C-alpha positions as CSV (number, residue, x, y, z in Angstrom):
1,M,115.7,-3.0,115.6
2,K,113.5,-1.9,118.4
3,K,113.5,1.7,117.4
4,N,112.7,0.6,114.0
5,F,109.9,-1.5,115.1
6,Q,108.4,1.4,116.8
7,K,108.6,3.5,113.8
8,I,106.8,1.2,111.5
9,P,103.5,1.0,113.4
10,L,103.7,4.8,113.7
11,L,104.3,5.3,109.9
12,I,101.3,2.6,109.2
13,T,99.1,4.3,111.5
14,S,100.0,7.7,110.3
15,A,99.5,6.4,106.7
16,L,96.3,4.9,107.8
17,L,95.1,8.2,109.5
18,I,96.0,10.0,106.3
19,F,94.1,7.8,104.3
20,L,91.0,7.6,106.6
21,G,91.0,11.2,106.6
22,A,91.0,11.8,103.1
23,V,88.1,9.3,102.7
24,F,86.3,11.3,105.3
25,I,86.8,14.4,103.6
26,F,85.8,12.9,100.0
27,L,82.6,11.4,101.7
28,H,82.0,14.8,103.5
29,G,82.1,16.5,100.0
30,K,79.8,14.0,98.4
31,T,77.4,14.2,101.2
32,Y,77.5,18.3,100.9
33,D,76.8,17.9,97.3
34,N,74.0,15.5,97.6
35,E,72.6,17.8,100.2
36,N,72.7,20.7,97.8
37,K,71.0,18.6,95.2
38,A,68.4,17.7,97.4
39,E,67.6,21.1,98.4
40,E,67.6,22.4,94.7
41,G,65.2,19.4,94.0
42,A,62.8,20.4,97.0
43,Q,63.0,23.9,96.0
44,A,62.2,23.0,92.3
45,W,59.2,20.7,93.5
46,Q,57.8,23.5,95.7
47,T,57.9,25.9,92.7
48,E,56.1,23.2,90.8
49,V,53.4,22.6,93.3
50,A,52.9,26.5,93.7
51,R,52.7,26.8,90.0
52,R,50.1,23.9,89.8
53,N,48.3,25.6,92.5
54,D,48.1,28.7,90.8
55,I,46.9,27.1,87.8
56,R,44.3,25.4,89.7
57,M,43.3,28.7,91.4
58,L,43.1,30.6,88.2
59,D,41.0,27.6,86.5
60,R,38.5,27.8,89.3
61,T,38.2,31.5,88.9
62,L,37.8,31.4,85.5
63,Q,35.0,28.7,85.8
64,R,33.5,31.2,88.5
65,L,33.5,33.9,85.9
66,L,32.4,32.3,82.9
67,P,28.8,33.0,83.4
68,K,29.7,36.7,83.9
69,R,31.6,36.8,80.8
70,A,29.0,35.3,78.8
71,L,26.7,37.9,80.3
72,L,29.3,40.5,79.4
73,D,29.8,39.1,75.9
74,T,25.9,39.7,75.2
75,H,26.8,43.5,75.6
76,F,29.1,43.4,72.6
77,A,28.2,42.7,69.0
78,Q,30.9,41.3,66.9
79,S,31.0,41.3,63.2
80,A,30.0,37.9,62.9
81,D,27.0,38.4,65.1
82,I,25.3,41.5,63.5
83,V,22.2,39.5,62.8
84,P,21.3,38.6,66.6
85,F,21.9,42.4,67.4
86,L,19.5,43.3,64.5
87,D,16.9,40.7,65.6
88,T,17.1,41.9,69.3
89,I,16.4,45.6,68.2
90,E,13.7,44.4,66.0
91,K,11.9,42.3,68.9
92,L,12.0,45.6,71.2
93,A,9.4,47.1,69.0
94,P,6.6,44.5,69.5
95,Q,7.2,44.7,73.2
96,A,6.1,48.3,73.0
97,G,3.3,48.0,70.6
98,A,5.1,49.4,67.5
99,H,6.5,47.8,64.2
100,A,10.2,48.3,63.5
101,E,12.5,47.4,60.7
102,V,16.0,47.9,59.7
103,T,16.6,50.1,56.9
104,S,20.4,50.3,56.7
105,V,23.6,48.8,58.4
106,D,27.0,50.5,57.8
107,A,30.3,50.1,59.4
108,A,31.6,53.5,60.7
109,P,34.4,55.2,59.2
110,D,36.6,54.2,62.1
111,K,35.3,50.7,61.8
112,A,35.0,50.5,65.5
113,S,31.2,50.9,65.6
114,L,28.4,50.1,63.6
115,I,25.6,52.8,62.3
116,V,22.1,51.3,61.9
117,G,19.2,52.9,60.2
118,L,15.9,52.0,61.8
119,K,12.3,52.8,61.0
120,A,9.4,52.3,63.4
121,S,5.7,53.1,63.2
122,G,2.9,52.9,65.7
123,T,1.1,55.0,68.0
124,F,3.1,58.1,70.1
125,P,3.2,56.1,73.4
126,A,4.3,52.9,71.6
127,I,7.1,54.8,69.7
128,Y,8.2,56.7,73.0
129,K,8.4,53.2,74.7
130,F,10.1,51.7,72.0
131,L,12.8,54.7,72.0
132,E,13.0,53.8,76.0
133,L,13.5,50.3,75.1
134,L,16.4,51.2,72.9
135,E,18.1,53.3,75.5
136,N,17.9,50.7,77.9
137,S,19.1,47.7,75.6
138,P,22.2,45.9,76.6
139,Y,24.0,47.5,73.9
140,E,25.8,50.8,74.1
141,L,23.7,52.7,71.5
142,D,24.4,56.3,70.5
143,F,21.5,58.1,68.8
144,L,22.9,60.0,66.0
145,S,19.6,61.3,64.7
146,M,16.1,60.8,65.4
147,D,12.9,62.0,63.5
148,I,9.5,61.5,64.8
149,R,6.5,62.6,62.9
150,K,2.8,62.1,62.6
151,S,2.0,60.0,59.6
152,T,-0.2,61.5,56.7
153,Q,-2.2,58.2,56.6
154,E,-6.0,58.4,57.1
155,S,-5.8,55.3,59.4
156,G,-5.9,57.5,62.5
157,D,-3.2,58.2,65.2
158,T,-0.2,56.7,63.7
159,W,3.5,58.2,64.0
160,E,6.6,57.1,62.3
161,A,10.0,57.5,63.7
162,V,13.3,57.2,61.7
163,F,16.4,56.6,64.0
164,K,20.0,56.3,63.0
165,L,21.9,54.7,65.8
166,Q,25.5,54.0,66.5
167,L,26.4,50.7,68.2
168,L,29.4,51.6,70.1
169,T,30.3,48.2,71.7
170,F,31.0,46.6,68.2
171,I,34.1,44.2,67.8
172,Q,35.3,43.9,64.1
């Protein structure tokens, strides 16, 4: 009986050791899984933080570029903004001491530009200055034709000019 008595504690101890080993392996696996999930969560969190920082930086950059964009937009005439463009051209004439009026407005065959007919009158220096102002306007203009001649009126030294301009920076 003594031999059985020594075998029973050994069996109980062995069973307890196996049970505790299984519990240890189970808990170690759960800890490993939780660690992997925590790493994935931290990585997702870092990705989201980086994405938000990129969005904030992009927003700040756009806010900083907004005045430059507005300035750039003034160089392009959109189909809805033809009237301000024409008004701008007509306002250049009084600055030069001439009188100008728009005679025609047509879309080019390629629909990527606008063709404007313009008639101006005044002294030759005023017509010449008006031409320089048109060339240096914020819009990209191409002079398709230009006819400058002395007026046949008896009122003195009056010149007339007929311009055909193509607005290249036109967005339809």
